[in-house]
C-alpha positions in Angstrom: 69.5 41.7 9.7 69.1 42.8 6.3 66.5 45.5 5.4 64.2 42.8 3.9 63.9 40.9 7.1 60.9 41.1 9.4 60.8 40.9 13.2 57.5 39.6 14.0 56.1 39.3 18.0 53.6 36.7 18.3 50.7 36.3 20.6 52.8 34.2 22.9 55.6 37.2 23.0 58.1 35.2 20.9 59.9 37.1 18.4 60.6 35.4 14.9 62.6 36.7 12.1 61.7 36.0 8.6 61.9 37.5 5.1 59.5 40.4 4.1 59.4 38.8 0.6 57.6 35.8 1.9 54.6 37.8 3.1 54.8 40.8 0.5 51.0 39.9 -0.3 49.8 40.1 3.0 47.8 43.0 3.9 48.1 42.1 7.5 52.1 42.3 7.4 52.1 45.4 5.4 50.0 47.4 7.5 51.6 46.1 10.5 55.0 47.0 9.3 53.7 50.9 9.6 53.3 50.2 13.7 56.6 48.8 14.5 57.5 48.8 18.2 60.5 50.1 19.6 62.4 47.2 19.0 61.5 47.1 15.4 58.9 44.1 15.8 55.5 44.2 14.2 53.0 42.3 16.4 50.8 39.5 15.2 48.4 39.0 18.4 46.2 36.4 16.8 49.1 34.0 16.0 51.2 31.8 18.2 55.0 31.4 17.6 54.4 27.6 17.0 51.7 28.3 14.1 53.9 31.2 12.7 56.8 28.9 12.6 54.9 26.3 10.4 53.5 29.0 8.0 57.0 30.4 7.6 58.2 26.9 6.8 55.4 26.5 4.0 56.1 29.9 2.7 60.1 29.2 2.5 59.4 25.8 1.1 56.8 27.1 -1.4 59.0 30.2 -2.5 60.8 27.9 -5.0 58.2 27.1 -7.5 59.2 23.3 -7.6 59.7 22.8 -4.0 63.0 21.4 -5.0 61.2 18.0 -5.1 59.4 15.8 -7.7 55.9 15.5 -7.5 55.6 12.4 -5.3 58.1 13.8 -2.8 56.3 17.2 -2.8 53.0 15.5 -2.0 54.4 13.5 0.6 56.1 16.6 2.2 52.8 18.5 2.0 50.9 15.6 3.6 53.5 15.2 6.4 53.3 19.0 6.9 49.6 18.9 7.3 49.5 15.8 9.6 48.6 17.7 12.8 45.7 17.4 15.0 42.5 19.2 14.1 43.1 22.4 16.3 46.4 23.1 15.1 45.2 22.5 11.5 42.4 25.2 12.0 44.9 27.6 13.6 47.3 27.0 10.4 44.3 27.9 8.3 43.5 31.0 10.0 47.1 31.9 10.2 47.8 31.2 6.6 44.5 33.3 5.5 45.5 36.1 7.6 49.1 36.0 6.1 47.7 35.6 2.5 49.2 32.1 1.9 46.6 30.7 -0.2 48.3 27.6 -1.4 48.5 26.6 2.3 44.7 27.4 3.0 43.6 25.4 -0.1 45.7 22.4 1.0 44.8 22.4 4.6 40.9 23.1 3.8 41.0 20.2 1.0 42.5 18.0 3.9 39.6 18.5 6.1 37.3 18.3 3.1 38.5 14.7 2.4 38.4 13.7 5.9 34.6 14.7 6.0 33.7 13.1 2.7 31.0 10.4 3.3 30.4 11.4 7.0 27.2 11.9 8.8 26.0 14.8 10.4 26.8 13.4 14.0 30.3 12.3 12.5 31.0 16.1 11.2 29.6 17.8 14.4 32.0 15.5 16.4 34.9 16.3 14.0 34.4 19.9 14.8 33.8 19.2 18.6 30.0 20.8 18.0 27.2 20.2 20.4 23.8 20.9 19.2 20.3 19.6 20.4 19.6 19.1 16.7 22.5 16.7 16.2 22.9 13.8 18.3 26.4 12.5 18.9 
């Protein structure tokens, strides 16, 4: 492992390795690096390994400004990447926000906004799995 690599222990106890450069703007990562454990790992107690893997894939893909794809291929890759169930999408947004992956947050929230466009209040409540005595589903 090089000096620029990070070992991250996730909420579910798995240890993932990634490059520090991918998360250099993340205050959470930079602060956590000051508190590594005996194995040299930083802990992200709110993020599961499945979600962190997805954020790392995004960060690696986006590290190259052009994504090495033309616009159509890039948009297809992004759409495929974000083609997940709502719970996973919400977890990705939360983790990406915490790890300062603004483009991922923007793309994922835009996907949600597009899905909710022209929906009624009950349909939106159902989308977010909300129950309220004011909104009848």
